[in-house]
Structure formats: structure tokens, C-alpha cells
C-alpha positions in Angstrom: 0.0 -0.1 0.1 1.4 3.4 -0.8 2.3 5.6 2.0 1.5 8.7 -0.2 -1.6 10.5 0.8 -1.7 12.7 -2.2 0.9 14.3 -4.6 0.9 17.5 -6.5 -1.0 17.5 -9.8 1.5 19.6 -11.3 4.1 17.3 -13.2 7.7 18.5 -13.1 9.2 18.2 -16.6 12.7 19.0 -15.0 12.2 15.6 -12.7 11.6 13.6 -15.7 14.3 15.0 -18.0 17.2 15.6 -15.3 19.7 12.9 -15.0 20.6 11.3 -11.8 22.2 13.4 -9.2 26.0 13.7 -10.1 28.6 16.2 -9.5 29.8 15.8 -13.3 26.7 17.6 -14.5 26.7 20.9 -12.6 24.6 22.7 -15.2 21.4 20.9 -14.5 18.8 22.4 -12.1 19.5 21.7 -8.3 17.4 19.1 -7.0 15.7 20.7 -4.0 13.6 18.9 -1.5 11.8 21.1 1.1 10.4 19.6 4.2 7.3 21.2 6.0 4.7 20.0 8.4 2.0 21.4 5.9 1.8 24.0 3.2 0.2 26.9 4.7 -1.9 29.3 2.5 0.7 32.1 3.0 3.4 29.8 1.6 1.7 28.8 -1.4 3.0 31.8 -3.7 6.5 31.0 -2.6 6.4 27.3 -3.3 4.6 28.0 -6.7 7.4 30.3 -7.8 10.0 27.7 -6.7 8.2 25.1 -8.6 8.4 27.1 -11.8 12.0 28.4 -11.6 14.3 26.8 -14.0 17.4 26.8 -11.5 15.9 24.4 -9.2 13.9 21.1 -9.5 11.8 21.4 -6.3 9.6 19.0 -4.6 7.9 19.9 -1.4 7.2 17.1 1.2 4.5 17.8 3.6 2.1 15.9 5.9 -1.6 16.0 7.0 -3.2 18.9 8.9 -2.5 18.8 12.6 -5.8 18.3 14.2 -7.4 21.0 16.4 -4.8 23.5 15.4 -4.2 26.2 12.8 -1.4 24.1 11.2 -3.2 23.4 8.1 -2.4 23.4 4.4 -4.0 25.9 1.9 -7.1 24.8 -0.1 -5.3 24.9 -3.5 -1.7 23.4 -4.0 -2.1 22.7 -7.7 0.7 25.1 -8.8 3.1 23.2 -6.3 5.3 20.1 -6.9 4.5 18.3 -3.8 4.1 14.9 -2.2 1.7 14.7 0.9 2.5 11.8 3.3 0.6 10.0 5.9 1.3 11.3 9.3 1.7 10.1 12.9 1.0 12.6 15.6 3.2 12.2 18.7 2.2 14.2 21.7 5.1 15.4 23.8 4.2 17.6 26.8 2.3 20.5 25.2 3.5 20.1 21.8 2.6 17.6 18.9 5.4 16.2 16.8 4.7 14.9 13.3 6.2 11.8 11.7 5.9 11.9 8.1 5.7 8.1 7.2 7.7 6.9 4.4 9.7 10.4 4.2 13.0 8.7 3.9 11.9 6.5 1.1 10.5 9.3 -0.9 13.8 11.2 -0.3 15.7 8.3 -1.7 13.4 8.2 -4.7 13.7 11.9 -5.4 17.6 11.9 -4.7 18.0 15.6 -3.8 21.0 17.6 -4.1 19.9 19.8 -1.3 17.2 19.6 1.5 15.8 22.5 3.0 14.3 21.8 6.5 11.5 23.5 8.5 13.2 24.4 11.8 12.4 23.1 15.3 8.7 23.2 14.4 9.3 20.2 12.3 12.0 18.6 14.5 11.1 15.1 13.4 11.2 16.1 9.9 14.8 17.3 10.1 15.8 14.2 12.1 14.6 12.1 9.2 16.6 14.4 6.8 19.7 13.9 8.9 19.2 10.1 8.9 18.8 10.0 5.2 22.1 12.0 4.6 24.2 9.8 6.8 22.7 6.4 5.8 21.9 6.9 2.1 23.3 10.0 0.6 26.5 11.6 2.1 26.6 14.2 -0.7 23.3 15.7 0.0 23.6 19.3 1.6 21.2 20.2 4.4 19.8 23.9 5.1 18.0 25.0 8.1 15.0 27.4 7.7 13.7 29.2 10.9 13.4 32.6 12.8 16.3 31.2 15.3 15.3 33.6 18.1 12.6 36.2 18.9 13.0 39.6 20.0 12.9 40.1 23.8 14.0 36.4 24.6 16.4 36.6 27.7 18.9 34.5 25.8 19.6 33.9 22.1 17.7 30.8 20.8 15.9 30.1 24.1 17.2 28.6 27.2 17.4 25.3 29.1 17.5 21.7 27.4 15.6 22.8 24.4 18.4 25.4 23.4 21.0 22.7 24.0 19.2 20.4 21.7 18.9 23.2 19.0 22.8 23.9 19.4 23.7 20.3 18.9 21.6 19.9 15.9 22.7 22.9 14.1 26.1 21.4 13.4 24.5 19.1 10.9 23.4 21.9 8.6 25.6 23.3 5.9 23.6 26.6 5.6 20.8 28.6 7.3 17.8 30.3 5.6 16.6 32.7 8.2 13.4 35.0 8.4 15.1 38.4 9.0 18.3 40.3 9.6 17.4 40.1 13.4 17.7 36.3 12.9 21.0 36.5 11.2 22.4 38.6 13.8 21.4 35.9 16.3 22.9 33.1 14.2 26.2 35.1 13.9 26.3 35.7 17.8 25.9 31.9 18.3 29.1 31.4 16.2 27.8 30.6 12.6 30.0 32.1 9.8 28.3 34.9 8.0 28.7 33.2 4.4 26.5 30.3 5.7 23.5 32.6 6.5 21.0 33.7 3.9 18.2 36.3 4.9 15.0 35.6 3.2 12.7 38.1 4.9 9.5 36.4 5.6 6.4 37.8 3.9 3.1 36.5 2.9 1.3 36.5 -0.4 2.2 40.1 -1.1 1.3 40.2 -4.9 -2.3 39.0 -4.2 -2.7 41.7 -1.5 -1.0 44.4 -3.7 -3.4 43.3 -6.7 -6.5 43.5 -4.3 -5.6 46.8 -2.9 -4.9 48.4 -6.4 -8.2 47.1 -7.8 -10.4 48.4 -4.8 -12.2 51.6 -5.5 -13.4 52.3 -2.1 -11.8 55.3 -0.2 -10.9 54.7 3.4 -14.1 56.8 4.5 -16.3 54.7 2.2 -14.9 51.3 3.6 -15.7 52.4 7.2 -19.1 53.4 5.9 -19.6 49.8 4.5 -18.3 48.1 7.7 -20.5 50.3 9.9 -17.5 52.0 11.7 -17.6 55.6 12.7 -15.4 58.0 10.8 -12.6 58.2 13.1 -8.9 57.3 13.0 -8.8 53.6 12.9 -6.3 51.3 14.6 -6.6 47.6 13.2 -5.2 44.5 14.9 -5.1 41.4 12.9 -4.4 37.9 14.2 -5.3 35.2 16.8 -6.6 36.6 20.0 -4.3 35.0 22.6 -1.9 36.1 25.4 1.2 35.8 23.1 -0.2 38.6 20.8 -1.3 40.9 23.6 -4.6 42.0 22.1 -5.7 43.4 25.5 -3.4 46.4 24.9 -5.9 47.5 22.2 -8.6 47.6 24.9 -6.2 49.6 27.3 -5.6 52.1 24.5 -9.3 52.4 23.9 -9.8 53.6 27.5 -6.9 55.8 27.5 -7.9 57.5 24.1 -10.7 60.0 23.1 -13.6 57.5 22.0 -14.7 60.3 19.5 -11.5 60.3 17.5 -10.4 56.6 17.6 -11.7 53.2 16.5 -10.0 50.2 17.7 -10.7 47.2 15.6 -9.6 43.6 16.6 -10.1 41.3 13.7 -9.8 37.4 14.6 -10.8 34.9 16.9 -9.1 32.8 19.7 -9.1 32.1 23.4 -9.5 35.7 24.5 -12.4 36.5 22.3 -15.1 36.1 24.8 -13.3 37.8 27.6 -12.5 40.8 25.5 -15.9 41.1 24.2 -17.2 41.1 27.9 -14.5 43.6 29.1 -15.5 45.9 26.0 -19.1 45.6 27.3 -18.7 45.9 30.8 -16.3 49.0 30.5 -18.7 50.6 27.8 -15.9 50.9 25.3 -18.0 52.2 22.4 -14.8 52.6 20.2 -13.8 49.0 20.4 -15.0 46.5 17.6 -14.6 42.8 17.8 -16.1 41.4 14.6 -14.3 38.0 14.9 -12.3 36.3 12.1 -13.3 37.7 8.7 -12.1 36.4 5.4 -14.2 38.1 2.6 -14.2 41.3 4.3 -10.6 41.3 5.1 -9.6 43.6 2.3 -12.4 46.1 3.3 -11.1 46.2 7.0 -7.6 46.8 5.6 -8.7 49.7 3.4 -10.8 51.2 6.5 -7.7 51.4 8.8 -5.2 54.0 9.2 -2.6 51.9 10.8 -1.9 48.3 11.9 -0.8 47.7 15.4 1.3 44.6 16.5 1.2 44.7 20.5 2.9 41.4 20.7 3.9 38.5 18.6 3.2 38.5 14.9 4.7 38.4 11.6 3.1 37.8 8.1 0.4 40.1 8.7 2.8 43.0 8.8 3.8 42.7 5.0 0.1 41.9 4.1 -1.0 45.2 5.7 2.0 47.0 4.2 0.7 46.0 0.8 -2.5 48.1 1.6 -0.3 51.1 2.4 -0.6 51.0 6.1 2.2 51.9 8.5 2.9 49.7 11.2 3.5 50.1 14.9 5.4 47.3 16.5 7.4 46.6 19.8 8.8 42.9 19.7 7.1 40.6 17.0 9.0 37.6 15.2 12.0 39.8 14.0 10.9 40.7 10.5 10.1 44.1 12.0 13.9 44.7 11.9 13.5 44.7 7.9 10.0 45.9 7.4 9.2 48.4 10.1 11.8 51.1 9.5 11.4 53.5 12.5 9.7 56.7 11.5 9.9 55.6 7.8 7.4 52.9 7.3 5.9 53.1 10.9 7.2 52.9 14.4 9.6 50.2 15.9 9.1 51.0 19.5 11.9 50.3 22.1 9.2 49.8 24.7 6.1 47.9 24.8 3.9 49.7 27.4 0.5 51.0 26.7 1.9 54.7 26.9 4.4 53.8 24.3 1.7 52.6 21.7 -0.6 55.5 22.6 2.1 58.2 21.8 2.6 56.4 18.5 -1.0 56.3 17.4 -1.6 59.9 18.8 1.2 61.2 16.7 -0.2 59.6 13.4 -3.8 60.8 14.3 -2.6 64.5 14.5 -0.3 64.2 11.7 -2.3 62.6 8.8 0.2 63.7 6.0 3.1 61.8 7.7 0.8 58.9 8.5 -0.1 58.7 4.7 3.5 59.1 3.7 4.6 56.2 6.0 1.9 54.2 4.4 3.0 55.0 0.9 6.6 53.9 1.9 5.3 50.9 3.6 3.8 49.7 0.2 6.8 50.8 -1.9 8.9 48.6 0.5 7.1 45.4 -0.1 6.6 46.0 -3.9 10.2 46.5 -4.6 12.5 45.0 -1.9 11.0 42.5 0.5 8.9 40.3 -1.8 8.3 36.6 -2.7 11.0 37.0 -5.5 13.6 38.0 -2.8 12.5 34.8 -0.7 13.0 32.8 -4.0 16.3 34.2 -4.7 17.8 34.0 -1.3 16.7 30.3 -1.0 18.3 29.7 -4.6 21.6 31.5 -3.6 21.6 29.3 -0.5 21.1 26.1 -2.5 23.9 27.0 -4.8 26.2 27.8 -2.1 25.7 24.5 -0.3 25.8 22.4 -3.4 29.2 23.9 -4.5 30.4 23.5 -0.9 29.3 19.8 -1.0 31.0 19.3 -4.4 34.2 20.8 -3.1 34.2 18.6 -0.1 33.5 15.5 -2.1 36.1 16.4 -4.8 38.8 16.9 -2.1 38.0 13.5 -0.4 
């Protein structure tokens, strides 16, 4: 019985026509295997583009959706070369590890030059990649793809036993593809050489958001009118409502702000939704709006806003909001803010994360609408021209060429 649950409908002509992996044929496309738990919706444009590029022959190896979590594949993967494997879910304390059944066998069939592994989120996946390398294909190069560390952590890469495990396994990787320049600085401090670290600043499906934004005819005021929002300066929060993302700061700001001048819109659902609704009702916060999770109306909410606020952790929503021309206010998110949120240019990258720190930033933008609009324009320009899916693809290709050459040189010298 086949261990494959599904496979991509896209057929790779490069795989059909490419010879077996040999160092004697350096001109052929690099055979690149990418290991991910799932293919989330925001990753689809990246993997579609990698599937189309002539420089690499890519196959994405994924597993089944993780039950009762947000870890799910997007609904349409038809533009991607992928293999979907049956998955065993292994509970470990508060985490669930995923074992992709038959992954090593599929790697043996694909015979990659390079394997790009999702980081510790898919720990079992990269253990299988390491096992494949040392048991079956010593020439394959391994790359690690992760954020490495988060702003505000007391020690780089975490602490305790888990950090020791991460440090031990980093030695098996030939290069690192990281989410941000912040991630790179962390790796350099951990002793990795500069030439082994490639920054593919992590963004979402920017082109789709840019296209939607450019095609909309509604003004900001018209969008508010359609959504039933008062005509006020609108601060938007996007994401799961949980402690990690600190959505309660939005309600604290609502209490501190003039209710006739500000709207605070929290778009999303999660474990804190009910308590936030109760608090807003109890404290009669007429300038707070909690519509829940919106999909079809998301572009209208983005158009209705003046600024996106990230009070806690977050990441992909930053680039998506920038595509709609919104400035960003952030303190410590996932590290991508070090690239995307240029302080006083595309928003505010705050050194402190108190309610007053955020209040001063939104108040400044509210009383300086021209500066707010200019920051929004520069936000959009940045994700149109610099931090794009193209940039991510190019960095992954650069890393793959680097490790393939390094692997060839090692094998030649031995």
C-alpha cells in the first residue's frame, strides 16, 4: 500500500528529463527537497514560484493537517510540485510532533542535491533528513529554515534543555535560511559564519494583496461606512486573540484615547475573544470593535484602517498590511520588523512595549495625517520593490547554490 496520501497535480518536466544526481553535471537544475509540516496558505505563492523556476527542480514534502490547530495546508496546491505523506501525531508535553511516514523512502526516490528543512517546528522532519544523509546520501547538503530566536527572549535561541538540543543539531546543517536580519544577527552571535546565513525576509502573499488593494475603488471613509465603523482614526489588529499577541493592549488604548477620535478594531478569533467582548461591554468601550475572524471582508477592513498595530507577537500580517499602504506600529514581533518596519519611515519600531508607548505613536499619527499617509506609501513601496516573494526565492536559490558547491568541493577533495 502506498504511503503517499496525495501528490501534486503539477508534473515536473525537470524531474522527468534530469539525469541522476552527479557532480559531473553541474549545469542541470539543483534538485531541492523542502520539508514542511504542511503548506500553509501564505506559503503557497513562494512554493509555486520555486516550482516554476528553471534553476531548481523542487519537490515539497508535507504531511496531514494537525488536528485541532491552525497548522493546515492551503486549499489549493495545484501549482506546486509536492508530495503529501501519511502522518503520525506524537504528543510530547504541550507539543505535537509529526512523523511523516515514508519520508526517507520518498527522499531516496527523489535523490535531492539539497534538503531545506523547516526548523524546530518540524523537529522530526529534520531528524529524518539527517538520517537520510548519513545512511543513504552523504553528498546531500542540508539547510535549516527558521527564525532562530525572537526579540525579547532573555537568551538567544531560548534557554534550558531545548536550546542545547538546538545547538547540537545546528552542526549538521551546511547553511541557514532565516526569516530576518535579526535572525541572522542571532546566528552570528551563536558562532555561525556569515557566509552560511541567507536572509529571506519572511513575507506573505504580497502580490495578491497588492493586486486586491490596487483594484479596490473604495476610499478609507467609504470602507468604514460599508463596515458600519464611525468616521474616526482607525487602529487595526489582525491575528489570533491569545496572550502571546497581547490584544488586551488594544482595549487599554481604547480606555486611554478619546472615543470620539479613535476606532480600535480587533479582527480575529481565539481563546481571549469572549473575555475581550465581556470587557468591552462591561467598560462601555464604544470605540472597540470585535467582529471575529473575517475572510471575505478582510480587504475592506484593511482599506478602512489608518495603521496596523502589533502589540505582541506577529509576523506575516505586517507585510500583508503594508501591501495596503498601512504604517505599522510594533514592539517585539517575530524579528521581521527589523527589516519591514523602518522606524519613523514605514511606521514605528518601539523600544518599549507599554500602553503609553503605543498611545504616543497612534496619537502622533492621528494628529499628523500627512505623515501617516507618507509612511503608508513607503510601506507599500518596500513590499513592492524589496521585501517580496521574489526576494525569498532568490535567497533560497543562493543558499542552495552555495551548499551544493560546498558539498561538491568537499567530495572532490576527499
